[in-house]
C-alpha positions as a Markdown table, in Angstrom:
| # | Residue | x | y | z |
|---|---|---|---|---|
| 1 | Met | 2.1 | 93.5 | -3.6 |
| 2 | Thr | 2.0 | 93.6 | 0.2 |
| 3 | Val | -1.1 | 94.1 | 2.3 |
| 4 | Asn | -1.0 | 95.5 | 5.8 |
| 5 | Val | -3.8 | 93.4 | 7.3 |
| 6 | Asp | -3.4 | 94.8 | 10.8 |
| 7 | Lys | -3.8 | 98.4 | 9.5 |
| 8 | Phe | -6.9 | 97.4 | 7.5 |
| 9 | Val | -8.5 | 95.7 | 10.5 |
| 10 | Gln | -7.8 | 98.7 | 12.7 |
| 11 | Glu | -9.2 | 101.1 | 10.2 |
| 12 | His | -12.3 | 99.0 | 9.4 |
| 13 | Gln | -13.0 | 97.6 | 12.9 |
| 14 | Asp | -16.5 | 99.1 | 13.0 |
| 15 | Lys | -17.4 | 97.8 | 9.6 |
| 16 | Ile | -16.2 | 94.3 | 10.6 |
| 17 | Ile | -18.2 | 94.3 | 13.8 |
| 18 | Thr | -21.3 | 95.4 | 11.8 |
| 19 | Leu | -20.8 | 92.7 | 9.3 |
| 20 | Val | -20.5 | 90.0 | 12.0 |
| 21 | Asn | -23.5 | 91.3 | 13.8 |
| 22 | Asn | -25.6 | 91.4 | 10.6 |
| 23 | Ser | -24.6 | 87.9 | 9.7 |
| 24 | Leu | -25.6 | 86.6 | 13.2 |
| 25 | Asn | -28.9 | 88.4 | 13.0 |
| 26 | Arg | -29.6 | 87.2 | 9.5 |
| 27 | Ala | -28.9 | 83.6 | 10.6 |
| 28 | Gly | -31.1 | 84.0 | 13.6 |
| 29 | Asp | -33.9 | 85.4 | 11.5 |
| 30 | Ile | -33.7 | 82.6 | 8.9 |
| 31 | Val | -33.7 | 79.9 | 11.7 |
| 32 | Ala | -36.7 | 81.6 | 13.4 |
| 33 | Lys | -38.7 | 81.6 | 10.1 |
| 34 | Lys | -37.8 | 77.9 | 9.5 |
| 35 | Val | -39.0 | 77.0 | 13.0 |
| 36 | Gln | -42.2 | 79.0 | 12.6 |
| 37 | Ser | -43.0 | 77.4 | 9.3 |
| 38 | Gly | -42.3 | 73.9 | 10.7 |
| 39 | Glu | -39.3 | 73.2 | 8.4 |
| 40 | Val | -37.2 | 72.4 | 11.4 |
| 41 | Gly | -38.1 | 71.6 | 15.0 |
| 42 | Ala | -37.5 | 73.9 | 17.9 |
| 43 | Thr | -34.9 | 71.7 | 19.5 |
| 44 | Ile | -31.2 | 72.5 | 19.6 |
| 45 | Gln | -30.4 | 69.4 | 17.6 |
| 46 | Asp | -32.6 | 70.7 | 14.8 |
| 47 | Val | -31.7 | 74.3 | 14.9 |
| 48 | Leu | -28.0 | 74.2 | 15.4 |
| 49 | Pro | -27.0 | 72.7 | 12.0 |
| 50 | Val | -29.2 | 75.3 | 10.2 |
| 51 | Met | -27.8 | 78.1 | 12.3 |
| 52 | Leu | -24.2 | 77.1 | 11.7 |
| 53 | Tyr | -24.8 | 76.8 | 8.0 |
| 54 | Glu | -26.3 | 80.2 | 7.7 |
| 55 | Ile | -23.6 | 81.8 | 9.9 |
| 56 | Leu | -20.8 | 80.2 | 7.8 |
| 57 | Leu | -22.5 | 81.2 | 4.5 |
| 58 | Thr | -23.0 | 84.8 | 5.5 |
| 59 | Asn | -19.6 | 85.2 | 7.1 |
| 60 | Thr | -17.9 | 83.8 | 4.0 |
| 61 | Val | -19.6 | 86.4 | 1.8 |
| 62 | Ala | -18.6 | 89.1 | 4.3 |
| 63 | Thr | -15.0 | 87.9 | 4.5 |
| 64 | Leu | -14.7 | 87.9 | 0.7 |
| 65 | Arg | -16.1 | 91.4 | 0.6 |
| 66 | Leu | -13.6 | 92.6 | 3.2 |
| 67 | Val | -10.7 | 90.9 | 1.3 |
| 68 | Ala | -11.7 | 92.6 | -1.9 |
| 69 | Asp | -11.8 | 96.0 | -0.1 |
| 70 | Met | -8.4 | 95.3 | 1.4 |
| 71 | Leu | -6.8 | 94.4 | -1.9 |
| 72 | Asn | -8.4 | 97.3 | -3.7 |
| 73 | Glu | -7.2 | 99.8 | -1.0 |
| 74 | Ser | -3.7 | 98.2 | -1.1 |
| 75 | Ala | -3.6 | 98.6 | -4.9 |
| 76 | Glu | -4.7 | 102.2 | -4.7 |
| 77 | Glu | -2.0 | 103.0 | -2.2 |
| 78 | Met | 0.6 | 101.5 | -4.5 |
| 79 | Asn | -0.5 | 103.8 | -7.4 |
């Protein structure tokens, strides 16, 4: 099975942008709550590791979802 990644990205560009923006917003919200609750300090040294972790986690889930959609669409096109 071959997958045309360029075509998929072009056709789903808005969805990809939305997923990236949502993951950044989610990470920011989580970090803000942790700072407000006192779990982490408000310094860049305290916030950055948590922010990076949350961004990586959310982007990984979004990427896996996009890959699944891409493979499903490719399989449907072959049938």
